KEKE-3310 file (N, C-alpha, C; in steps of 0.2 Angstrom, whole numbers, plus 5000, padded with zeros to 4 digits):
npx = (4746:4758:4772:4785:4794:4810:4821:4838:4849:4859:4852:4845:4853:4866:4880:4897:4912:4923:4917:4911:4922:4927:4918:4914:4918:4907:4897:4896:4892:4880:4874:4871:4877:4870:4871:4876:4866:4862:4857:4847:4845:4836:4842:4851:4845:4848:4848:4852:4864:4871:4871:4879:4891:4894:4896:4906:4916:4918:4921:4933:4941:4942:4948:4962:4979:4980:4968:4955:4940:4926:4914:4902:4908:4912:4911:4917:4910:4909:4915:4910:4894:4894:4895:4893:4892:4887:4891:4884:4894:4911:4924:4940:4956:4970:4981:4976:4970:4972:4969:4958:4945:4938:4939:4931:4942:4949:4942:4935:4923:4907:4894:4877:4865:4849:4836:4819:4809:4820:4822:4821:4830:4842:4843:4842:4845:4857:4865:4866:4873:4885:4890:4893:4905:4914:4914:4920:4936:4945:4955:4966:4964:4955:4941:4939:4931:4914:4901:4895:4879:4872:4861:4857:4843:4835:4826:4813:4807:4808:4817:4814:4826:4829:4836:4836:4826:4831:4836:4847:4847:4847:4850:4843)
npy = (4995:5006:5017:5023:5037:5038:5049:5051:5048:5058:5070:5073:5075:5085:5090:5089:5099:5091:5079:5083:5087:5074:5070:5067:5077:5076:5073:5085:5094:5106:5107:5116:5120:5124:5130:5117:5109:5100:5108:5105:5111:5117:5114:5126:5138:5138:5152:5158:5152:5156:5170:5171:5166:5176:5187:5183:5181:5195:5201:5194:5198:5212:5212:5210:5203:5199:5195:5182:5178:5167:5154:5143:5136:5131:5142:5144:5149:5147:5135:5128:5129:5120:5130:5132:5141:5143:5155:5164:5170:5172:5183:5181:5181:5178:5171:5161:5151:5137:5134:5125:5124:5139:5154:5168:5177:5176:5182:5195:5199:5194:5188:5186:5179:5183:5173:5168:5163:5161:5173:5179:5172:5174:5188:5193:5183:5176:5188:5193:5183:5183:5196:5196:5189:5198:5209:5206:5201:5189:5176:5185:5193:5207:5217:5233:5241:5246:5234:5233:5230:5223:5217:5207:5205:5192:5193:5187:5194:5197:5208:5218:5215:5203:5201:5199:5209:5218:5222:5231:5231:5238:5227:5228)
npz = (4772:4778:4775:4785:4787:4793:4801:4800:4814:4816:4813:4824:4835:4843:4833:4835:4832:4830:4826:4814:4807:4803:4794:4776:4761:4753:4762:4769:4760:4755:4767:4783:4799:4814:4830:4833:4827:4812:4797:4784:4768:4753:4737:4729:4716:4698:4694:4706:4709:4698:4699:4711:4707:4697:4705:4713:4704:4699:4711:4715:4704:4707:4719:4720:4722:4736:4741:4739:4731:4733:4731:4740:4752:4768:4782:4797:4811:4824:4836:4848:4854:4838:4824:4807:4792:4775:4765:4751:4743:4748:4752:4756:4764:4753:4757:4766:4759:4760:4772:4783:4794:4786:4794:4803:4805:4794:4784:4774:4768:4767:4756:4755:4744:4742:4742:4737:4750:4759:4765:4778:4786:4778:4778:4791:4802:4797:4794:4807:4814:4806:4809:4823:4826:4821:4829:4841:4849:4841:4843:4845:4835:4829:4823:4822:4815:4810:4805:4789:4782:4768:4755:4741:4732:4724:4709:4698:4688:4671:4661:4646:4638:4642:4654:4672:4683:4698:4715:4726:4743:4759:4773:4785)
capx = (4753:4761:4779:4787:4801:4814:4826:4844:4851:4863:4847:4842:4858:4871:4886:4903:4917:4927:4913:4910:4929:4928:4914:4917:4916:4900:4892:4895:4889:4873:4871:4874:4876:4869:4871:4877:4861:4862:4851:4847:4841:4835:4848:4850:4842:4853:4849:4855:4871:4874:4872:4884:4897:4896:4898:4913:4921:4919:4925:4940:4945:4943:4951:4969:4982:4979:4961:4951:4932:4924:4907:4900:4912:4911:4914:4916:4909:4910:4917:4906:4892:4897:4891:4895:4887:4890:4889:4884:4901:4916:4930:4945:4964:4973:4986:4973:4967:4973:4967:4951:4940:4939:4936:4930:4948:4951:4936:4934:4916:4902:4888:4871:4860:4843:4831:4812:4809:4825:4823:4822:4836:4848:4844:4842:4848:4864:4868:4868:4879:4891:4892:4895:4912:4918:4913:4925:4943:4945:4962:4970:4962:4949:4939:4936:4926:4907:4900:4890:4875:4868:4860:4855:4837:4834:4819:4812:4804:4813:4817:4814:4832:4830:4839:4831:4827:4833:4839:4851:4844:4850:4847:4840)
capy = (4996:5013:5018:5028:5040:5039:5053:5049:5050:5064:5075:5074:5076:5090:5088:5093:5101:5085:5074:5086:5086:5067:5069:5068:5083:5075:5073:5092:5098:5107:5108:5121:5118:5130:5127:5110:5105:5100:5111:5103:5116:5115:5116:5133:5138:5140:5159:5160:5150:5161:5177:5171:5165:5182:5192:5181:5183:5202:5203:5192:5202:5218:5212:5210:5197:5197:5192:5178:5177:5160:5152:5137:5132:5132:5147:5141:5155:5145:5128:5126:5124:5121:5135:5133:5143:5143:5161:5164:5172:5174:5186:5179:5182:5173:5166:5156:5146:5130:5133:5123:5128:5146:5157:5175:5181:5176:5185:5202:5201:5188:5190:5181:5180:5181:5169:5168:5157:5162:5180:5181:5169:5177:5195:5194:5178:5176:5194:5194:5179:5186:5202:5194:5188:5204:5214:5204:5199:5181:5173:5190:5197:5211:5221:5238:5245:5243:5229:5236:5224:5224:5211:5207:5201:5190:5194:5183:5198:5198:5214:5216:5213:5196:5201:5200:5215:5216:5228:5230:5235:5237:5221:5229)
capz = (4774:4777:4775:4789:4786:4799:4800:4803:4821:4816:4813:4831:4840:4841:4830:4837:4827:4829:4822:4808:4803:4801:4788:4769:4758:4751:4768:4771:4755:4755:4774:4787:4806:4818:4837:4833:4823:4805:4794:4777:4764:4746:4732:4726:4709:4693:4695:4712:4708:4693:4702:4716:4703:4694:4710:4715:4699:4699:4718:4714:4699:4710:4726:4720:4724:4743:4742:4735:4732:4731:4733:4742:4756:4775:4786:4804:4815:4831:4837:4853:4849:4831:4819:4801:4787:4768:4762:4744:4741:4753:4751:4761:4763:4749:4761:4770:4755:4762:4779:4784:4791:4785:4800:4802:4805:4787:4779:4773:4766:4765:4752:4754:4739:4745:4738:4740:4755:4764:4766:4785:4787:4775:4779:4798:4806:4795:4795:4814:4815:4803:4813:4830:4827:4819:4835:4847:4847:4839:4843:4845:4829:4830:4818:4825:4810:4810:4799:4785:4779:4762:4752:4735:4732:4717:4706:4692:4683:4666:4657:4638:4635:4644:4660:4677:4687:4705:4718:4732:4748:4766:4776:4791)
cpx = (4756:4769:4781:4794:4804:4820:4833:4846:4854:4858:4844:4847:4863:4877:4892:4908:4921:4923:4912:4917:4930:4923:4917:4915:4909:4895:4891:4892:4882:4870:4875:4873:4875:4867:4871:4872:4862:4856:4852:4843:4841:4841:4846:4848:4848:4854:4853:4863:4875:4876:4878:4891:4899:4899:4905:4918:4923:4923:4932:4944:4947:4948:4959:4972:4981:4973:4958:4944:4930:4917:4907:4906:4910:4914:4912:4916:4910:4911:4912:4900:4894:4892:4895:4890:4891:4887:4888:4891:4905:4922:4935:4952:4966:4978:4983:4969:4967:4971:4960:4950:4942:4936:4935:4936:4951:4947:4936:4927:4913:4896:4883:4866:4854:4838:4824:4812:4815:4827:4825:4829:4842:4848:4845:4846:4856:4868:4870:4873:4885:4894:4895:4902:4917:4918:4917:4931:4942:4953:4967:4969:4956:4947:4936:4931:4919:4906:4894:4886:4872:4866:4857:4849:4836:4827:4819:4808:4809:4812:4816:4820:4834:4834:4834:4832:4828:4835:4843:4848:4847:4846:4843:4833)
cpy = (5003:5013:5024:5031:5041:5043:5050:5052:5057:5071:5077:5075:5081:5087:5092:5094:5095:5080:5077:5086:5079:5066:5070:5074:5082:5075:5081:5096:5099:5108:5114:5118:5124:5127:5120:5106:5106:5103:5109:5108:5114:5117:5123:5133:5140:5148:5161:5158:5154:5168:5177:5170:5172:5187:5190:5182:5190:5204:5200:5196:5209:5218:5212:5204:5195:5194:5187:5179:5171:5159:5145:5133:5135:5138:5145:5148:5153:5138:5125:5131:5125:5125:5135:5136:5143:5149:5160:5165:5174:5177:5185:5180:5176:5168:5161:5151:5139:5129:5131:5121:5135:5149:5164:5179:5181:5180:5192:5204:5194:5191:5184:5183:5178:5179:5169:5162:5157:5169:5182:5178:5172:5185:5197:5189:5177:5182:5195:5189:5181:5192:5201:5193:5194:5209:5212:5202:5191:5179:5179:5195:5201:5215:5227:5242:5242:5239:5233:5230:5227:5217:5212:5202:5199:5191:5190:5187:5200:5205:5213:5213:5206:5195:5201:5207:5213:5223:5226:5234:5234:5231:5222:5233)
cpz = (4773:4778:4780:4787:4792:4797:4803:4810:4821:4815:4819:4836:4838:4838:4833:4831:4825:4824:4815:4803:4800:4795:4781:4767:4756:4756:4770:4766:4756:4762:4778:4794:4810:4825:4837:4829:4816:4802:4786:4773:4757:4742:4730:4718:4705:4694:4701:4711:4703:4696:4707:4712:4700:4699:4712:4710:4699:4706:4717:4710:4703:4716:4726:4722:4731:4745:4737:4736:4729:4733:4736:4746:4763:4778:4793:4808:4822:4832:4842:4855:4842:4827:4813:4796:4780:4764:4754:4741:4747:4750:4757:4759:4759:4752:4765:4765:4757:4769:4780:4791:4790:4791:4799:4802:4798:4782:4780:4772:4765:4761:4753:4748:4741:4740:4741:4744:4760:4766:4774:4787:4785:4777:4787:4802:4804:4796:4802:4816:4812:4807:4819:4830:4825:4825:4841:4844:4846:4838:4842:4839:4831:4824:4821:4821:4811:4804:4795:4782:4773:4759:4745:4734:4725:4715:4700:4687:4677:4663:4650:4635:4638:4651:4666:4681:4694:4708:4724:4737:4755:4769:4782:4790)
residu = (MET:THR:ALA:GLU:MET:VAL:ALA:PRO:ALA:TRP:MET:HIS:GLU:GLN:VAL:THR:ALA:GLU:GLN:TYR:ALA:ALA:TRP:THR:GLU:GLU:GLN:CYS:ALA:GLY:ILE:GLU:VAL:VAL:ASP:GLY:MET:VAL:LEU:VAL:GLY:PRO:SER:ALA:SER:LYS:ARG:HIS:ASN:ARG:LEU:ALA:ARG:LEU:LEU:ALA:ASN:ALA:LEU:ASP:ALA:ALA:ALA:GLY:PRO:ASP:TRP:ASN:ALA:ASP:THR:ASP:PHE:ASP:LEU:ARG:LEU:GLN:ASP:VAL:PRO:LEU:ASN:ASN:ARG:ARG:PRO:GLY:VAL:THR:VAL:TYR:ARG:ALA:ASP:THR:ILE:ASP:ILE:THR:PRO:THR:ARG:PRO:GLU:HIS:VAL:LEU:LEU:VAL:VAL:GLU:VAL:VAL:SER:PRO:GLY:SER:GLU:THR:THR:ASP:ARG:ILE:VAL:LYS:ALA:ASP:GLN:TYR:ALA:ARG:PRO:ALA:SER:ARG:SER:ILE:GLY:GLY:TRP:SER:ARG:PRO:GLN:PRO:VAL:HIS:ARG:SER:SER:ILE:ARG:MET:CYS:SER:THR:PRO:ARG:ARG:ASP:GLY:THR:ALA:THR:GLY:ARG:SER:SER:PRO:ALA:TRP)
# end
């Protein structure tokens, strides 16, 4: 006797913004939606989460009262087809903290912590998706300045003092 894995129907059908809005926070955690299709990824490592939290804390402290920096929430890039990403860190306007979903016009900066196994997606695919809304007018808002892309690559090679080595490098 063999057991067959049957994927839920929502993994084979496009999800609309209206359907997604009806899902619980638990259903939305740990997924991204690209072109209406749900992408389930592995949980981030403790190292990844720690680096994202430290970066968010530093950016939050440096940003002043008009900006917040937080981790692990949806950034709605597009409604049709639905595109939601969950950047490692997002710096967004403080006056939009209660507006859901967060949209590109609320955002100053996104940071992706590049992990082994997600390098192409984080450095190329997501960087391109984040840059697209910034280059056109969205609801009367436009960002005329060029988008600068950089990423932080995680390394697990420890130094003598116990910290990990790493480098920041251009994403292109």
